[in-house]
Each structure stands twice: as C-alpha cells, then as structure tokens.
N, C-alpha and C positions, 0 to 999 in steps of 0.2 A: 239484473234479469237477463237470462240468455235469449238469443234470437235464433229462430229457425226460418229458413227460406224454402217455401214450397214452389218448385218449378214444374209446371205442367200446362200444356196448351189447352186442356179441357177444363172449362170453368167448373163444371159439376164435380170433377175429380178433386180439384183444389178445395172446393167447399166441403166435400166429404172428409178429406184429410184434416181440414181446419176443425170440423165438427168433432172428429175423434180426439184431437189434441185438446180441445176446450173442455171435453168431458172430464179429463184428468186434471189434477192439480199440479201441472208441470211448471206453472209460473213462467211461461214462454211468451215472448213477443213474436207474433206470427207475421211473416212477410210473404208476399205472393208475386210470382212472375209467370207470364203467359207464354213465354218462349225462352230459348237458351240465351239469346242476345240480351234480352231484358234481365234475365237472371244474373248474367255476368256483370252487368252494370250495377245491379243491387248488391251483389256480392262484394264488389270493389268498394262501394260507398258505405254500406251498412255493416260489413264484416260480421255476418251471422256466425254463430257457433256451429250450427248444423245446416247442411244443404241437403234437402230431400228432393231428388230430381227424377223425373221420368226419363226414359231412354230416348223415345221417339218424340222429337219436338221440331217445329219449323225453325229456320235460320241457323240453328246450331243444335246438334244432338246432345244428349246427356253426357255421352263420353267426351265429346269435344269440349263441353262446358267444364267437366272435371279437369281435363288437361290444362285448360287456360287458368282455372282457379288455382291449381297447384303451382303455377308460375309465380303467383304473388302471395299465396297463403298455404303453407305446408301443415298448418295445425287444424284447419276447419274439418269437422267430422262430416263425412259424406255417406248418405244412404240413397240407394237407387231403387226404383220400382218400375215395373213394366208389365204389360199384358202378355208378354211372351214367356212361355215356360221354358225358354231356351237359356240354360245357365252359361252359354258361351259369353253372354254379356257380362255376367258376374266375373268370369275368368279374365276378360279384357279389363274390367274395372279394378282388379286387384292391384295393379301397378300404381293406381291413383290413391291407394290407401282407403278404399271403401270399407265402412264398418258394418253395413247391413244391406240386405237385398230383400225387397218385398214384392210379392206377386200380386197382380190385379186379377180378379176383383179382390180388394183388400180384406183380409180376415182380421177383425178387430183385435183378437187375442194375440195373433202373430205380430200384428203391427205394434201393439203396446210392448210386446216382448223385445222387439228390435229397438224401439225408442228408449225403453228402460236400460237396456244394455249399453246403448250409445251414451246416455247421460252418465251412467256409472263410469264408463271409460273416460269421458271428459273430466269427471271429478278426480279420478285416480291419476290422470295425466297431470292435472293442475297441482295435486298434492305432491307428486313426484318432483315437479318443477320447483315448488316451494321448498321442499326438503333439499334439493340440489343447490338452490340459491342460498339457503341457510348454511349448508355445509361449506360453500364457497366463502360466505361471509365469515364464518368461524375460523376457517383456515387462514383467510386473509388477515384477520385480527391477530391470530396466533403468530404468524410470520412477522407482521408489522411490529408487534410488541418486542419480539426477540431482536429484530433489527435495530429498533430505536434504543434498546437497552445495551446492546453490545457494539453496534456500529460495524458488525462483520459483513463484508461484502459477499461472502459465500452464502449467507442467509438470504440476502437480497436476491442474489442470482438464482437460488433455489426457488424462491417465491415467484420470480419472473418466469421461470421455466415451467412451474406447476400451475400457476393461476393467472387470471387476467388482472394484473395489478399495474398496468401501463400508466395509470394515473399517478403513481409514485413519482414518475419522472417529471410530471407537470407541476408538482407542489412548489410554491415559491414563498409561502409564509405559514407559520404555525402559531396557534394560540392555545395556551394552557389555562384551563379554568380549574380552580381549586376551591372547595367549600369547607366551611367550619364543621359541618355535620355530614352524615352519610347520605347526602342529597341524591347522588346518582344511583344509589341502590333503591331509594324510595321512588325515584322517577325513571326507572330503567326503561320503561316501555314508551314513554311519551316525550321525553326531553328533546331528543333530536328533532322530532317533528315540530314541536312548539318553537324551538329556536329557529328552525328553517323558515317557518311562517313569519317570525318576527324580523329576521335579518333580510329575507328576500334576496339572499345571495347563495350561489352554489358553494358547497363545502363538503368535505369528507369528515366523518366523525369516528373517533376511537375512544371508548371508555377505558380508562386505566385502572380505576379502583372506585370504591364507594364514595370517595371524596374528590376525584379528579378525572377530567376528560380533556382530550385534545381535539382541536379543529385544524383542518388542513385546507388551505386556499391555493388555487392555481393562478397562473399569470393573467387569466381573463378577469379576475376580480381587481378592479382599479379603485381602491379606497384609501383613505387615511387610516392606517391601522391603529393609531393612537385614539382617534375618534371611535373606531369600531370597538376597541377594547372598552372604552367608556360606555358605549351603547350596550355591550354585553353585560357589563357590571350593573347598569341601570335596569336592564331586563330581569336579571337574576334577583335583584333586590325588590323591585316594584311588582313584577308579575309572578315570579316564582317564590317570592318571600324567602330568599336564601342569601345568607351572607357569603360573599365570595371574593376571590382575588383573581386577577387576570394578568398573565405574562405573555408578551408578544415577542416573537423571535425576530432576528435580523432576516433580511432577504436571503433565501436559499439559492446558492449558485453551484457551479461545478466544483468549486473548492470548499463549499460550506454546505454539506448535505443534510438530510433530514435528521440523522443521528446527532450531528453537531448542533442542529437547531434545538433538538430535544434537550440536550445537555444544557444549552444556553437558557431555555425557558425554566428548567429546573433550578438553575442557579439564580435566575431573576426572581423566582418564586420565593427564594430564601428571604427576600426583602420583607415578607409579611411578618417576620419575627423581629425586624429591626426598624422598619418604617411603617409603624402602625397607622399613620395618618394617610397612607397611600393605599389605593385599591388596584391600580393598573400600573404594571411595570414594563417599561420599554428599554431596549438596549440603547445605551448612550454612546455607541461607537461613532455616531455621526454628529458632529457639532456644526450644523449648517450656519454659515455666516461668520464663523470664528476662525481666526488664523491659528497657526501652530502654537503660538505663545499662550493664547487663551485656553486652548485645549489642555496644555500642560498645567496651567493654573487650576483648572477644574479638577483634573485628576489628582493633583497633590492635595487639594482640599478634601476630596473624597477619601483619599487614603488616610488622612489624619482623622477624619470622622469615623472611618471603619475601625481604626484602632480603639477609639473611645468606646465604640459599640461592641468591641471584641468580635467583629464580623470578619472572620478570616477568609470566608468564601469570597466576599467582595473585595477585600484587601488584595488578594492575589489577582483577581480579575482586573482591578484598576491599576495594579502595578504592571501587569503585562501590557495593558494599553499604553501606559506611560512609557514603558520600554520601547514599544513600537513607534512612538512619536519620533524617535531618533532617526528613523528611516524616512521621515516625511520631508527632511531637508529644511525645516524651519529653523530660525535662530531665536534663542532665548538666553537670558542671563544665567551663567553658571552660578554666580553668587546667589541669585534668587532661588535657584533650584537647590543649592546646597543648604540654604537657610530653611527652606520648606522641608527638605528631607531630614534635616536635623531635628525639626519639631516632631516629625513622625517617629524618629528614633527615640526621642525623649519620652514620648507617650508610651512606646513599647517597653522601654526599660523601666519606666515608672510602674507599669502594669505587672512586669515580671519581678518587681521588688529587687532589682539589681542595684548594686552600689553606685553612687554618683561617679566614682572613679572609672568604673567600667563604661558608664554612659559617656563620660568625657572622652575616653579613648576612642569610642566608636565615632563620636562626632568629629574628633580631630582627624581621623582617617578620611572622613567625608570631605573635610576642607582641604585635605592634601591632594585630592583628586585633580587631575589635569584635563580629563576628558569626560564627556557625558557617559560614555560606556563604563568608566570606572565608578561613577556615581551610581549607575544602575546596578553594577555588580555588588557594591557595598550595601546598597539598600536591600537587594535580594538576599544577601547573606543574613542581614539583621531580621528580615521578615521570616526567613527560615528558622532562625534562632528563636524568634518570638513564637512561631507555631510549635516548634519542638518543646519549648518550655511550657506553653499552655497545655499541650497535649499530655505532658508528663506530670504536671503539677496539680491538675484539677482533680485531686483525690484519686488519681489513677484512672485514666480514660478507659482502659480496658475493663476495670472494675465497674465503671459507670455503664459501659456497653452491656456487660453481663447483667447488671441490675435492670436495664431496660428490657433485655431479652427475657429475664425471669418474670418480669411484670407481664409481658405479652403472653408467655406460656401459661400464666395463672389466670389472666383476664381476657383471653382471646375471644370468649363468647360474649363479652360486653362491648359497648361502644368504645372505640379506641382511636380517637383523633390524636394528632400530635400534641395538641394543647392538653387534653385529658391525660395522656401518657406522661407528659412533662410534670404535671401536678402529682401524679402517682409516684414518681421516682424523685421528686424534688429537684428537678433540673429545668433550666430554661429551655423552651422549645428550640431556640436557635442553636445553643450549644449542644444540646442533645442530638439534634439532626446532624450537626457538623461532625461530631466525634463518631456517631454511628456509621455515617457514610465513609468516613476516613478509615475506620477500623475494619468494617465489613465489606466495603465496596458497593453497597446497595443502599437505597433510600429506606427510611423507616416504613413508609406506606407500602412499598413493595414487600418488605419483610413480613409485615403483618398479614397482608393478603396471601402471600405464599404459605405462611405457617398455617393460616386458617384452612387453606385448600389441602395442605398435607394432612391436617387432622381429619378433614372430611374424607380424604382417601383412606385413611386408617379405619375410620368408622364404617365405610363402605365394605372394606375387606374383612372386618372382624365382627360386625354386628348385622342384624336383620332390621335395623331401624329404618323407618320410612325416610324418603328424601327430604320431606318437609321438616322432619324432626332433626335430621343431620344438619340441615341448613340453619336451623335456629341454634343448635348446640355449638356451631362453629362461628357464630357472630354475624351471620347473614340474616337480614330481616325479610328479604324478598326471595322467594324460592326460584322465580324465573331468573332473577339476576344471579343467584347462586349457580344455577345450571349453566348459564351463559359463561360465567367466570371459570367454572370447572372445565368446560369444554375448551375455552381459549387456552387454559394452562396445560391440560393433559391431552388435548386433541380429540377427545370423545366425551359423550354425555356421562353423567353419573350412573345412569341405568346401564349403559353399555359397559362402562368400566367395571361395575359390580358383576355383571354376567361373565365377562372375560377374565376377572380375577379369581374366579372359582367359587364365589359365594353367590350363587344364582337364585337365592330365595326371592319370593314375591316381595316387591318393594311397595306395593299398594298405592 
C-alpha cells in the first residue's frame, strides 16, 4: 500500500483532502502533518510515496520542506497546493521535482487529475527501475558465464567497466549443484528464494542450465563448506524432492580465481559417474593432520583406483597433485613410490591390452630412476600413452562424439540429461562426457543448451511461431526460463531479437 502525507496547518483543509482521497479507490495510507517541521519528521520516519504540501505553513514553509526532503529522498513524488494564484511558487518548486500544483479552493476534478497523473508517474518510474535492474542482471549473468567458461581477463575487465560487479572480487568459495532432471527449468522462478530462506546465508546465484546452478560465497560467510554441501543436498532431496550432486571449490585467492574454481568444480562433478555412493564432492588438496608421506600414499592409491574406473579426468588431477608433493620438501621411500607406480602402470597396460614385455620394459624404466622427478616423468609418459590409447581405441572417439552430436540434433526437443543421452548412444556417461569435452573443448550440458538456443534463433528468424511454441519445440518446458536463457546467451530477449532480425510479425 502506498502512503501519502498531507501537510497543511489548517485542519479543515486536511480533512477535505482526506475526504476526496477516500472517495476514490486509491488504496492509499493517509498521513497528516499540521506544520512543515512535523511533516519533515513524518517524511523521514514513514517514507511516504507522495508528499502533498501547502506552501504557507508555520515553522517551515512548503518550499523549505521540499528542499529538506530532497536531501534524503530523491524519489518521493511531491504535489504542492496553495491559495495563491501566483505561479511563481510553482516556478520555484520546479527544482525540487514537483509533479503537480493544485490551487485552493480545491476543484475535485482537477485534484483527481493531478493525483491520477502522479500515481501513473510513480508506476512508470518503478517499472523503468525494474526493467533497468533486469537488464543489469541479464548482462551480469551474460558476462559472468563468458568469464567462467573462458577465464579471459578482458571479459572480466569489460564487465567491471560496464556494470556494478564489484562482488566478483569478494568471492571466496563456489558451489556447483547438478540435478538428474531439468529441475532448474521447472523451478526457475522460486529456487533462489527458497534456498536463501533455507540457508540463511548471503550468496550470489547463477543458473547455468536446466540441470545445474552455481552459488558464490564471499569471505563474510564463515562455515564448514563440507557441512554446507551436505545441507544443500539434504534440502534438495527432502524439501525440493530432487536428486542432486554438490561440488565445492577450493578457496579462491589471487592465484586461484573464479574461472579456476569453476573448472575445479566441473572436474569434481565428474565424480558422479564414478563414485555413485557419494553426493557431495570436496577438493582433496588439503590433507590436514597428514605429513607429506601420507599424502603421497593417498594420491598413489587414488591413481590406481582411477585407472580401474577409467577415470582419466581424476587420474590427471591426482597425478598433478602427486607431482606437486615433490616441492613440499617431505621425505618418502623411493622404493615404495616405485612399487606403487609400477602397480598403476600394470593396471594401465592391462587395460590397453599391451603385451607383458612392453609392461615389463615400462616397469624396468621406473625402477632405474634415481630421483623422484624421473619417476614423475616416467609416470606422466605412461599416463599420456594410456590416454592416447584409450582415446584412439574406443571405437574411434571422434566417431563417438559425432554419434553424440547426431543424437542431440535429432532429440534436442526431448529431455536430454547426460544419463539419458548415454543410454541413447550406448556409451557410459563418464566416458561420453570425457571424450566430448576433450574433442570439442566444451561440456555436453553447454553444447545441448547452446544448440537448443541456436535452433530457437533459427525459428525466430524463419517462422512466425509464437514464443511459447518455439520454447516447447526446442526442448524448454518453461517459457520464462527459455526467455531468460535466450537473453543471457544473445544479449536480448527473443521478442527483440525477432524484431531486429527482420521478421517482425506479431508473436502473440
């Protein structure tokens, strides 16, 4: 309900104005002040939407009141009325942004005309503000997605120069939420609000696709992120009735930015294809309470398990962390490391169906190493060989990628989770996701979303179909979510794109 403050030292005048307002269905809360000083106090405390003030009042004139109000409120609509037919007052009031001038005695029709125009002006201003905020939000999401996907500093710099995105610099932790169904499309309007009410923590939110969203937390949020991840998973399962997975990034620093953190949580999320008994994935770069030797043991065991699972993404991740331990200055047995690395090599050669002689040669080279760096180099060479062999021997990785693309081209209007797609092309979700990203440089989810939006663009340019129909035909089930995704990707709404593309037919 809007508020209007009537400031007039004559009680009968205030009652007359109140009576006129109450005759109309304006749905206004009416406040009264008998002088300028009292009106100023009410204006400060109650923040009315409209100030209706007489010019001549004791303690403070109407013009003095307006001047002081404008010092703390630039948005309040102001209407002045006076018994003087001298429009010099109106001229003086212009600099305070007065919207209307009413002469006494008040003519009801003229009074209503001024009030109606003032209310319309307030509504239009609020609508403009909402549209400007939406445009800011869309552009912010557009730049943020581009920066996270590319890591390019020029994109970040352009966003900083164009928009108020200072909060980017304050982000210290990111959480990726991924669902098994198109949850975020179905709950596009309410999810952020419901999660905020549940967590009671400040965060920024970015929807990535129908199945994934990112949360950003600044350094003011002091929580155990492992516990927070479990909390989010429980909320999604119990309250939102959605099966989901949660990946938590390492702490963001000057040397580890948001784009790095995004790449990290994407890699962590690959665990869903290999560790089906887990729902929350944390970076294991910190082994608190463990010395250098225990860390190396953990990593070697993880690498051997990665090979058994054919999880190349995590094999490389754990190898790089293992190689980094050389710089920690810890001491560990070369014999033990050689033995563990030989087991990893045996698993790889077994999976590659290489001869026992080739395997024996590789292991012999390992045992001939005299430094940890030599062991690291030999292991890296064998992992690269394993990757190259897997990538070339799995019935042709490029052929598999083309098969995946063809399936998307044919079924883009249907539900297309990674699991559904994997069944459709007879490939495991983990392998399919790995080879697709390696071959194309982008994730499957991104590819599906972008292809759907490209098809939507094509339909907008070549047909007169309604937006709702195009939304459905390109695999989106929620028109509002479709429009939001389109604007984030192309920088404008579907309606505006259609008009500027030359096909300006009515979209209905």
